[in-house]
N, C-alpha and C positions, 0 to 999 in steps of 0.2 A: 278486826276492822282499819282502814289506813286513818290517817291523821285529814285532819281540817287542812285543805289547801295553804301550802305558805306561801300567801302572797294575800295582796289587798282583795277582797271577795264582796260584792252588791248581789245577795240574797234577794229574790225576785217572787213576791207570792201573787201566782197566778189568779189565783182564788179570791185573794182582797182585791186585784183589778177589776174581776168579773162581780163582785159585790158592789164596787164603785159604779160599774157602770150599770149594774139593774138599779142601783139608789138614784143617779143620773135621769134613767130613764123615766123610773117612777115618778118623776115629778112632771110629766105631761100627764099623769092621772089616764094612763091608757088610751089617750088620744093622740097620740105622735110618736114619731120614732126618733131613736138616736144613733147618730152615725158615731164615729172615733174617728179623733185624729191621731195618726201614729207616725208622722212624720219623724226627720233624726232618728231613727233606729227607737220606735216608740219612745221618743223623750229620753233617748240612750238606755232603756231597759231592755233592748233585744228585739224587734219588733217579727225576727222570726218563733217567736214564743209566746210574745203578746198578741200579736194577730187572731192567729188561730184559736187561742182561749175566748179573745170574744167572737169569734165566728161563733163558738161554739153555745155560746151565750145569748145567741141569736142577731148578730150584728151583722147589719149587709151591704153597710156603705162605711167607707173607709177614704180620708183624706191624709195625702201627702203634701210634700212641699213639690216636690221636682219630678220629671220625667222619669230619670234614673230611680228614684225612690218609689216609684207607681210601679215600673218594671220590675223591682226587685220583689214587690208585695204581690204581683201578679202570679210571679214563680211559686209564691206560697199560697195564696188562695186564690183557687178559680172563678168560682158563682159569685163573686161581690162585684158591688159597684165602685169603681175608685175614682177617685177625683184631685187633680193637681192643681195645689194652689196657685203656683207660678206661672202657670198658662200655659198655652202653647206660644213658642220663638221659631224664627224662622227656620224650615229645615227638618223641623219634629213632628211635622204632620203624620208622615209613615210609622213614626215609631208611637205615635198616640194611637192609631188607628192599629197597628202588629199588634198589640197588645192589651186594646181594648180598654183604653183610658178614656178618661170626659175629661178635658182642658177647664178650669177654671178660666174663661177669658177675662182680660184685666184692662186692655183697653182699643183702640179704634184699631192698630196693626194690628193685634192678636186675632182682632175678628176677622179682617182682611186676610191674614197667612190660613185662617180655619176655612174661611169662608162658610160651602154647604158640604163637609168634609165628612159630618156626623154628626153625633150627639155631644152638647157642649152644655157648661153651665156661664153665669155671670153674674162676675161682681161688681157690686156698685159701692164707690164710696161715698159713704152717709156723714163720713168726718173724721176719720184717721188718716187722710194725706200720705197713705202708703201705697194701697195697688187700690186697685179698680176704676171703673168708669164713672165719671162725675154724674150727678143729676142734670147738670145743663147737656151735657150729652147725650143721656138716656132720652132726653126730649126730639134729639133727631135723629135717633136711632129707629131703624126697620128691620129689626133679627128675624132672623129666619126662626119662628117659636116651634115649629113642627120640631125640629133638632133641639129646642132650647129645654135640657131637663130639669135645672135650678138656679136659682137666682139667690145670690148672698152678699152679707155684709158682714162687717165688725165691729163690735162695740169696742169702743176706746177704755170705755172709765166703771164696764160692768161692776168691777169689784169694790167700787165706791157706789152703795145702792142709792145713797142721795144725790147723785152727781145729778145736774141738771141735762147734761151733754145726752145719758141713757136716754131721755124722754126725747129728747131732739132726735137723736139719730132713728129711733122706732117710727116718728112721726114721720120722717122723709122716707123711711124704708116702705113703710105702707103706701105714702104716695106712687112711688116706682112701683110695687106690687100689684094696684090698680092697672097699669099699662101690660102688665103680663097674667091675666086671668087664668085661673087654675095650672098655672106652674109651681112647684114646689117653692116653697121660698126658708131660708135659714137664717137667722140672725142668730140667736143665741149661741156663744163660747160655753165655759165651765161656770165663768161668773153670771153668764146673762140666765143661765139654769134657773138661778136661786133668786133672780129680780121680782119676776110675775108672769104668770100664763100669758100676758101680754107677750112677751118677747119670745114664748116657745116657737111661733110660727108653724110649719110643718115638720119641720127635724130640727134637733139639737146638734151641736159639734162640738161637744167637749173634746178637753186634751186633757189639759194639766190634771186636774179634780180625778182624773181617772188613775192617775198615777200617784195620787196622794198628795199633791199640793194645795195649800188651801186655796178656795175660790175666791174668800172675800174676806177682807180687811178688817170686818165690824161686827161678825159674828165668829164663835167658837167653827172651829173645822168640822163639816160634816162629813169629810172622807175619812177612808182608812188607810193606815200607814201601809205599804206595800216592799216597803224595800228596807232590810238591814245590810248597810255598811260597814264592815270592820277591817282590820288591817292586825299584822302579828308582829309582836315586839322582837326585835333584833338584837338589842341588848339594854342592860341595866347600867348606870353608873350611880354608884354610891359616894355620894360629895363627900370629902373631907376635910372641906376647909370653909371658910366663911368668903364672900364676897367672889366666889367661883359664877364667872360668867358661862353663857351659853350660845352656841350658835354663831351664824354669819352677824356681823355688826355688833357682836357683844351686847343685843339688845336689853338682855333680862339678865340680873344678879339673884345667885340661888344663896343660901346660907349652908351649913356643915348640919349632918345628919339629912339631907334631903335625898330623893331616891328618883332618879329621872329614867324613862325608858325611851329609846329611840325606834322610832316604828315606821316598818316597810310602807311609808306611803307620802307621795310629797305632790308639789303642782306638775309633776307630768304625769302624774296620773287624775289629775283633777282636783286636787284637794287644793284650795287657791291659794295663793302666797299671801294674801289678804286677810288669812285667817290666823297669820302668826301674833301670838299673844294676846287672841279674841277669843278662839274655839274652847269648845272641850270635847274632853270622851267621856265615856261610861264603862267602868269597868263594876261588875255584881252591884249595880243603884248608885256607884261611887263615883261622883265627878270629877276627872284629872284632866286640868286645864293643858291646855297648848301652850309651851313657853317657848321664847325666843323665836325665830323668823319659819317660816316652811323653806325646806331645801326641795330641790329637783326631784329626788328619791325616798326623802325621810321627812319627819316631823316627830320633835322632842316633846313628850307630855310630863309633867311631874303625877309620879305616882306615888308619893310620900305616905298618902292618906291609906294605899290597898293596902290591906294586912299581908305579911309575908308570904302566908301561906297560898295568897293567890297567885301572889308574883311567881308565875312558876317559868318552864322555858317555852311552854306553847300557848302563853297567855297572847288573847285579841284584844285590841281596843274598840270600842263601838262607837261608830261617829254619826251615824243615822239608825233609827230604830225607834218602836212604838213610842215610847218613853220621852224621845228624842229625835223629832223630825224632821226631816228636811229642810224645812221653813225657818227651825231655829238653828241651823247651820248657817243657811242665806243671809238672815238677818245679821249675824255675826261679822258677815264677809261683805254687809251691804250690797247685798244683789236680792235675787229671787231662785225659786229652788229650780226652775226652768232651767238655769245656766248650771246650777250643781249636778245634777242628773247629766246634763248634754255634755257637760265638760269632762264627765270621767272616764279616764282614757282606757286603750284597750290591755294594758295590764292587769285592771280590775277585773277579776275573773265573774262573767254573770253567771250565777246558779240557781236552779228552779227547786225547791224546795223536795218536792215529790222523786225529780231526777237525783236530787242530792243523797237522799235518804236512801236511794237503790242503790247506787254505789257503794255506800258505806256498807 
């Protein structure tokens, strides 16, 4: 059998993504449907594999960010509804129509570009001040409701269940819903799914939770981990002298007897530079700290506590896994799991366990 790939790898468990989808959909109690947000290459995990897996699980509504992403997804899946969050800009109408994509229109100009071209969704800004038509503008709209398929808004603080802004946004969205009786409505993102059924409306719209990122800051993560990120050791360094410095800037000093491993992954692969001297990897359940600054193509970890018989030539360091989920490494970097996943570069090979098993 061939060895495991000699490069950083991201193993994506499609079955776990499906179970997360079913877990989220189950929150509706069978009274609603759940779309799936697969923008940014399914949050960096591979839309060409993730989207078909979700389709097989029964998902028929998908959201991406841009027309280009929507066109790519249409080539992967034919009989589904695809929405593009960024809407239709000048000159894009033909592209939307050719690929049967539904734009989420965000302002008056986009409504004018679209006019009566076909089906569309309407984004209402209930407090994000990011995209969407304001509640004041809604009062003056006379939209073509025959083509209006969906109204959406986006919760700003849903990961904080006690934040009063959640109820404020819900109340404002309900006011808007009354202007469009019979039109499908969607408010709940991943975090909103776990607020209450009041937020579910007709369609859930989860993204991060599908991929195992925690949707809530106040409770244990209810989602299953879906990825394993690991990278191979390039070289070991057995330290023979005290006060030996490591890496650029000599930011850390180690003593005699330490064993260091130079690992083939750096910030060019999406292993953030901010993780230097903060993150850790795992070997056989043993935490191995990242020491020194992260380089473009390499990172150094202290494997002194790893038994010698485990420090073999093909040792791999685990950086994200079931017992070390993405939220842990994100916290060390001072960021969120979304950024960790979407920053992972093309040198990190995406593997899907069933396919990898067949190749081996």
